[in-house]
C-alpha positions as CSV (number, residue, x, y, z in Angstrom):
1,M,0.0,0.0,0.0
2,A,1.4,3.4,-0.9
3,D,2.2,5.8,1.8
4,L,-0.5,8.2,0.6
5,E,-3.1,5.5,0.9
6,L,-2.0,4.6,4.4
7,D,-2.0,8.2,5.4
8,E,-5.5,8.6,4.2
9,L,-6.6,5.5,6.2
10,K,-4.9,7.0,9.2
11,R,-6.7,10.3,8.8
12,E,-10.0,8.4,8.6
13,F,-9.2,6.4,11.7
14,L,-8.3,9.6,13.6
15,A,-11.6,11.3,12.5
16,E,-13.5,8.3,13.7
17,A,-11.5,8.2,16.9
18,R,-12.4,11.9,17.6
19,E,-16.1,11.0,17.2
20,K,-15.7,8.1,19.6
21,V,-14.0,10.3,22.2
22,R,-16.7,12.9,21.8
23,T,-19.3,10.3,22.6
24,M,-17.3,9.2,25.6
25,E,-17.0,12.8,26.9
26,E,-20.8,13.4,26.4
27,Q,-21.5,10.2,28.4
28,I,-19.2,11.2,31.2
29,D,-20.3,14.8,31.3
30,G,-24.0,13.9,31.2
31,G,-24.3,13.4,34.9
32,G,-25.3,10.2,36.6
33,L,-23.8,6.8,35.9
34,P,-22.6,6.8,32.3
35,A,-23.3,3.9,29.9
36,I,-20.1,2.1,31.0
37,D,-20.5,-0.8,28.6
38,L,-20.7,1.6,25.7
39,L,-17.7,3.5,26.9
40,Q,-15.7,0.3,27.4
41,N,-16.6,-0.8,23.9
42,L,-15.5,2.4,22.3
43,A,-12.2,2.4,24.3
44,H,-11.6,-1.2,23.3
45,Q,-12.1,-0.4,19.6
46,L,-9.7,2.4,19.8
47,K,-7.2,0.3,21.7
48,G,-7.2,-2.4,19.0
49,A,-7.4,-0.1,16.0
50,G,-4.8,2.4,17.2
51,G,-2.1,-0.3,17.3
52,S,-3.1,-1.5,13.9
53,Y,-2.4,1.9,12.4
54,G,0.9,2.3,14.3
55,F,-0.5,4.7,16.9
56,E,0.9,2.9,20.0
57,R,0.2,5.8,22.3
58,I,-3.4,6.0,21.3
59,S,-3.7,2.3,21.9
60,A,-2.1,2.7,25.3
61,E,-4.3,5.7,26.3
62,A,-7.4,3.8,25.2
63,A,-6.3,0.9,27.3
64,G,-6.0,3.4,30.2
65,V,-9.6,4.5,29.6
66,E,-10.8,0.9,29.5
67,S,-9.0,0.2,32.7
68,A,-10.4,3.2,34.5
69,L,-13.9,2.3,33.3
70,E,-13.5,-1.2,34.6
71,Q,-12.5,0.1,38.0
72,L,-15.5,2.5,37.9
73,K,-17.8,-0.4,37.0
74,D,-16.4,-2.6,39.8
75,D,-16.3,0.1,42.5
76,G,-19.4,2.2,41.6
77,A,-19.6,5.9,40.7
78,T,-17.4,7.6,43.2
79,G,-16.1,11.1,42.5
80,S,-12.4,10.2,42.3
81,L,-13.0,7.3,40.0
82,H,-15.2,9.4,37.8
83,D,-12.4,12.0,37.7
84,G,-9.9,9.3,36.8
85,V,-12.0,8.3,33.8
86,Q,-12.3,11.9,32.7
87,R,-8.6,12.4,32.9
88,S,-8.0,9.2,30.9
89,I,-10.4,10.4,28.2
90,L,-8.7,13.8,28.1
91,R,-5.2,12.1,27.6
92,L,-6.7,10.0,24.9
93,R,-8.2,13.0,23.1
94,A,-4.9,14.9,23.4
95,E,-3.0,12.0,21.9
96,I,-5.5,11.8,19.0
97,E,-5.1,15.5,18.3
98,N,-1.3,15.2,18.5
99,R,-1.2,12.4,15.9
100,S,-3.7,14.3,13.7
101,S,-1.5,17.4,13.8
102,E,1.6,15.4,12.9
103,L,-0.1,13.7,10.0
104,S,-1.4,17.0,8.7
105,L,2.0,18.6,8.9
106,A,3.6,15.6,7.1
107,A,1.1,16.0,4.2
108,H,2.3,19.5,3.5
């Protein structure tokens, strides 16, 4: 596969990843107990796909979100656990934005 085709696939992945993170943020910010199963599924998808595209940090950050959600699910919705999930999602979003910026700069 040509580098241009791979870069386009990476851009598509990153756009989809942004949407998944936006859904996560809406769930967490919505108040009450978020749909943890949905959030875990989204994080798991990003964890697997991120590594497939060579985005190891995205994969690692998504694994962190998945782990934080598992703890939240096991322990219940306490403030500090909820904050931990939020911080994990913020790190994931930042990593997606960083990779998007790098890919955009490489294209020019």
